[in-house]
C-alpha positions as CSV (number, residue, x, y, z in Angstrom):
1,M,0.0,0.0,0.0
2,P,1.6,3.4,-1.1
3,A,2.7,5.8,1.6
4,I,0.6,8.9,2.3
5,P,2.5,12.0,1.2
6,Q,3.5,14.5,4.0
7,L,1.9,12.4,6.7
8,P,4.5,13.1,9.4
9,L,4.2,16.9,8.7
10,I,0.4,16.7,8.8
11,Q,0.5,14.8,12.1
12,R,2.9,17.3,13.7
13,R,0.8,20.3,12.7
14,I,-2.5,18.8,13.9
15,L,-1.0,17.6,17.2
16,R,0.6,21.0,17.8
17,W,-2.7,22.8,17.1
18,Y,-4.6,20.5,19.4
19,R,-2.2,20.9,22.3
20,H,-2.6,24.7,22.1
21,S,-6.2,24.9,21.1
22,A,-8.1,22.0,22.6
23,R,-11.3,22.7,24.6
24,D,-11.0,21.8,28.2
25,F,-13.6,19.1,28.9
26,P,-13.7,17.2,32.2
27,W,-13.4,13.8,30.5
28,R,-10.1,15.0,28.9
29,R,-8.6,15.3,32.4
30,T,-9.0,11.7,33.4
31,R,-7.9,8.2,32.4
32,D,-10.6,6.5,34.5
33,P,-12.3,4.0,32.1
34,Y,-15.6,4.5,34.0
35,R,-15.6,8.2,33.5
36,I,-14.4,7.9,29.9
37,L,-17.2,5.5,29.2
38,V,-19.9,7.7,30.7
39,S,-18.7,10.6,28.6
40,E,-18.6,8.5,25.4
41,V,-22.1,7.2,26.0
42,M,-23.5,10.7,26.7
43,L,-21.8,12.1,23.6
44,Q,-23.6,9.6,21.3
45,Q,-26.2,11.6,19.4
46,T,-25.8,14.7,21.7
47,Q,-23.8,17.9,21.1
48,V,-20.8,18.3,23.4
49,N,-21.9,21.6,24.8
50,R,-25.1,20.0,26.1
51,V,-23.3,17.1,27.6
52,V,-20.9,19.0,29.9
53,G,-23.4,20.0,32.5
54,F,-25.2,16.6,32.5
55,Y,-21.8,14.8,32.8
56,R,-20.8,16.8,35.8
57,A,-24.1,16.2,37.5
58,F,-24.2,12.5,36.7
59,M,-20.6,12.0,38.0
60,K,-21.4,13.9,41.2
61,R,-24.3,11.5,41.8
62,F,-22.6,8.3,40.6
63,T,-19.0,8.9,41.5
64,T,-17.8,5.3,40.8
65,L,-18.8,2.3,38.7
66,K,-19.9,0.5,41.9
67,S,-22.3,3.4,42.8
68,L,-23.9,3.2,39.4
69,A,-24.1,-0.6,39.5
70,V,-25.9,-0.8,42.8
71,A,-28.3,2.0,41.9
72,S,-31.8,1.2,40.6
73,P,-32.6,1.7,36.9
74,G,-35.2,4.3,37.9
75,S,-32.7,6.4,39.7
76,V,-30.3,6.2,36.8
77,L,-33.1,7.4,34.4
78,E,-33.9,10.2,36.8
79,A,-30.3,11.4,36.7
80,W,-30.4,11.1,32.9
81,Q,-33.5,13.2,32.6
82,G,-33.3,15.8,29.9
83,L,-30.4,14.2,28.0
84,G,-32.7,12.1,25.8
85,Y,-32.2,8.6,24.2
86,N,-32.9,6.9,27.6
87,M,-31.9,3.5,26.3
88,R,-28.3,4.7,26.5
89,A,-28.7,5.1,30.3
90,L,-30.2,1.7,30.7
91,R,-27.4,0.0,28.7
92,L,-24.8,2.0,30.7
93,H,-26.4,0.7,33.9
94,A,-26.5,-2.9,32.6
95,L,-22.8,-2.6,31.7
96,A,-21.9,-1.3,35.1
97,V,-23.7,-4.2,36.8
98,Q,-21.9,-6.7,34.7
99,V,-18.4,-5.2,35.2
100,H,-19.1,-4.9,38.9
101,K,-20.4,-8.4,39.4
102,T,-18.4,-10.5,37.0
103,L,-15.2,-8.5,36.5
104,K,-14.8,-7.2,40.1
105,G,-15.2,-3.7,38.8
106,R,-12.2,-3.8,36.5
107,F,-12.6,-2.9,32.8
108,P,-10.9,-5.1,30.3
109,K,-8.1,-3.3,28.4
110,K,-8.3,-5.1,25.0
111,V,-10.7,-3.8,22.3
112,E,-12.1,-7.2,21.6
113,D,-12.9,-7.8,25.3
114,L,-14.5,-4.4,25.7
115,E,-16.7,-5.1,22.7
116,Q,-18.2,-8.1,24.6
117,L,-19.7,-5.7,27.2
118,P,-23.4,-4.8,26.7
119,G,-24.0,-1.6,24.7
120,I,-20.4,-1.2,23.5
121,G,-19.7,-1.1,19.8
122,P,-16.4,-0.8,17.8
123,Y,-16.1,3.0,18.3
124,T,-16.8,3.0,22.1
125,A,-14.5,0.0,22.7
126,R,-11.6,1.8,20.9
127,A,-12.3,5.1,22.6
128,V,-12.1,3.5,26.1
129,A,-9.1,1.4,25.2
130,C,-7.2,4.4,23.8
131,F,-8.3,7.2,26.1
132,S,-8.1,5.1,29.3
133,F,-5.4,2.5,28.7
134,G,-3.3,4.1,26.0
135,V,-3.9,1.3,23.5
136,P,-2.7,2.7,20.1
137,V,-5.9,2.2,18.1
138,A,-7.8,4.5,15.8
139,V,-11.1,6.0,16.9
140,L,-13.6,6.7,14.1
141,D,-16.6,8.9,14.7
142,T,-18.6,11.2,12.4
143,N,-16.2,14.1,12.8
144,V,-13.1,12.0,12.2
145,R,-14.7,10.4,9.1
146,R,-15.3,13.9,7.6
147,V,-11.7,15.0,8.3
148,L,-10.2,11.9,6.8
149,H,-12.4,12.2,3.7
150,R,-11.3,15.8,3.2
151,L,-7.6,15.4,4.2
152,F,-7.0,12.1,2.4
153,P,-9.6,12.0,-0.3
154,R,-7.8,9.5,-2.6
155,A,-7.1,7.0,0.2
156,A,-10.5,7.5,1.8
157,G,-12.3,6.8,-1.5
158,S,-10.4,3.6,-2.2
159,G,-11.0,1.4,0.8
160,N,-12.2,0.9,4.4
161,L,-12.0,4.1,6.5
162,W,-11.0,2.0,9.5
163,N,-7.9,0.9,7.6
164,L,-7.1,4.5,6.6
165,A,-7.6,5.7,10.2
166,E,-5.1,3.0,11.4
167,R,-2.6,4.0,8.6
168,V,-2.6,7.7,9.6
169,L,-2.7,7.0,13.4
170,S,0.2,8.7,15.3
171,R,1.0,5.7,17.5
172,R,3.3,7.6,19.8
173,S,0.5,10.1,20.5
174,S,-2.6,8.0,19.8
175,N,-4.7,9.6,22.6
176,D,-4.0,13.2,21.4
177,W,-4.2,12.3,17.8
178,N,-7.7,10.8,18.0
179,Q,-8.8,13.7,20.2
180,A,-7.3,16.1,17.8
181,L,-9.1,14.7,14.7
182,M,-12.4,14.8,16.6
183,E,-11.7,18.4,17.8
184,L,-10.8,19.5,14.3
185,G,-14.0,18.0,12.8
186,S,-16.1,19.6,15.6
187,T,-14.7,23.1,15.6
188,I,-13.0,23.8,12.2
189,C,-13.6,21.1,9.6
190,T,-17.3,21.1,10.2
191,A,-20.0,19.8,7.9
192,A,-21.9,23.0,7.3
193,A,-19.3,25.7,7.5
194,P,-15.6,24.5,7.4
195,S,-13.2,27.3,8.3
196,C,-10.2,26.3,6.1
197,P,-8.1,29.5,6.9
198,D,-8.1,28.4,10.6
199,C,-7.1,24.8,9.8
200,P,-3.6,23.8,11.1
201,V,-3.0,21.9,7.9
202,G,-4.0,24.9,5.7
203,R,-3.3,24.6,2.0
204,R,-1.6,21.3,2.4
205,C,-5.2,19.8,2.6
206,P,-6.5,18.8,-0.8
207,S,-9.9,20.0,0.1
208,Y,-8.8,23.5,1.2
209,G,-11.4,26.0,0.2
210,R,-13.4,23.5,-1.8
211,A,-15.0,22.0,1.3
212,A,-16.4,25.4,2.3
213,R,-17.8,26.0,-1.2
214,V,-19.5,22.6,-1.2
215,A,-21.0,23.2,2.3
216,V,-22.4,26.6,1.1
217,R,-24.0,25.1,-2.0
218,A,-25.5,22.3,0.2
219,G,-27.1,25.0,2.4
220,S,-26.8,25.4,6.2
221,P,-29.7,25.9,8.6
222,E,-27.4,27.8,11.0
223,R,-27.4,31.5,11.2
224,L,-23.9,32.8,10.2
225,Y,-22.1,35.7,11.8
226,R,-19.1,37.1,9.9
227,G,-19.4,34.1,7.7
228,F,-19.3,31.4,10.4
229,P,-21.9,29.5,12.5
230,R,-22.1,30.3,16.2
231,R,-20.5,27.0,17.2
232,I,-17.2,28.2,15.5
233,H,-17.2,31.4,17.5
234,R,-18.1,29.5,20.7
235,G,-15.2,27.2,20.1
236,R,-12.8,30.1,19.6
237,V,-13.9,31.7,22.8
238,V,-13.5,28.5,24.8
239,G,-10.0,27.9,23.2
240,L,-9.0,31.5,24.0
241,L,-10.1,31.3,27.6
242,G,-8.6,27.8,28.0
243,A,-5.2,29.1,26.9
244,A,-5.5,32.0,29.4
245,G,-4.9,29.9,32.5
246,P,-7.1,29.0,35.5
247,R,-9.2,31.8,37.0
248,T,-8.0,34.3,34.4
249,Y,-10.8,36.6,33.2
250,K,-10.8,38.4,29.9
251,T,-12.9,41.3,29.0
252,V,-15.5,41.3,26.1
253,P,-13.4,43.6,23.9
254,S,-10.2,41.6,24.4
255,I,-12.1,38.3,23.6
256,G,-13.7,40.0,20.5
257,R,-10.4,41.2,19.1
258,A,-8.9,37.8,19.6
259,I,-11.6,35.8,17.8
260,L,-12.6,38.4,15.1
261,P,-9.9,40.2,13.2
262,S,-12.1,43.3,12.6
263,F,-14.0,43.4,15.9
264,T,-15.8,46.7,16.7
265,R,-18.0,48.0,19.5
266,G,-21.0,47.1,17.3
267,D,-20.1,43.4,17.8
268,E,-20.3,43.5,21.6
269,T,-24.0,42.8,21.8
270,W,-23.6,39.7,19.7
271,L,-20.5,38.5,21.6
272,R,-22.3,38.9,24.9
273,E,-25.1,36.6,23.6
274,V,-22.4,34.0,22.7
275,L,-20.9,34.3,26.2
276,L,-24.3,33.9,27.9
277,G,-24.9,30.7,25.9
278,L,-21.6,29.3,27.0
279,E,-22.4,30.3,30.6
280,R,-25.8,28.5,30.3
281,D,-23.9,25.4,29.2
282,S,-21.6,25.7,32.3
283,L,-18.5,26.2,30.1
284,I,-17.6,29.7,31.3
285,R,-18.1,32.1,34.2
286,I,-19.1,35.7,33.5
287,K,-18.3,38.7,35.8
288,K,-20.4,41.8,35.3
289,D,-19.4,45.2,36.5
290,G,-21.9,47.6,35.0
291,Q,-21.3,47.5,31.3
292,R,-17.9,45.9,31.8
293,W,-18.1,42.1,31.3
294,S,-15.3,39.6,31.6
295,A,-15.3,35.8,31.3
296,S,-13.2,32.8,32.5
297,L,-13.3,29.1,31.6
298,V,-14.9,26.7,34.1
299,R,-12.3,24.1,35.0
């Protein structure tokens, strides 16, 4: 099978971008397989910004796998209320019961063994194996599929995407690499409004510019601001505040100038709406001193 041109350079650029720009989610600060599993189940069919608050509340109530395993299905569903797709909660509870009773609370480390647990498919098994135990395996979700199709169109069109994902995997940094591809697909290489100028690969991507034109022709239900959907601006705000350090507050004008090249006072009302949405999702804290607002990332 022919080598993929410039793969080492592409890997370095994406990994460097991720380490400087990754959003700070609570499940990215742990290697506990139970906590990783809960986050992965919640993230199925639910946007990440909605999951953060539910995840924190759920983990506060069921702090360990054992506490979930001995709980009643009714109490689990109660804690899951509002997240939707309740069968996910029941399958998660059944898995916790099985691991607690038959495996003495210990998750298997091999992908094939994880796949034998109730409710775990190929993606979730690989996510838990990689993010918890450091197993160098590819993780392939919707965002990663899109990135691979755009970044390696020839290879993606000629075979199994799982094979391609394994070929381009950075085995020394498999955790960060998988997270980076998901982050890239979620914040920049999006389906509706890809932001090619902000991509760490830039013009080395064969789909540079063309992906955005295709998305525009397909039509997007999202309202754009300065050419980008709100989730892009939200991601930029979170990335900026995450890089600022713990308990560091930035003012609205300083945030605006960092995320919009031509920010003016006329953009402040819009930006405050973006910040309020992030606060509702428990991602940031806002301080208000009259007309002076500042924000910091929740950690």
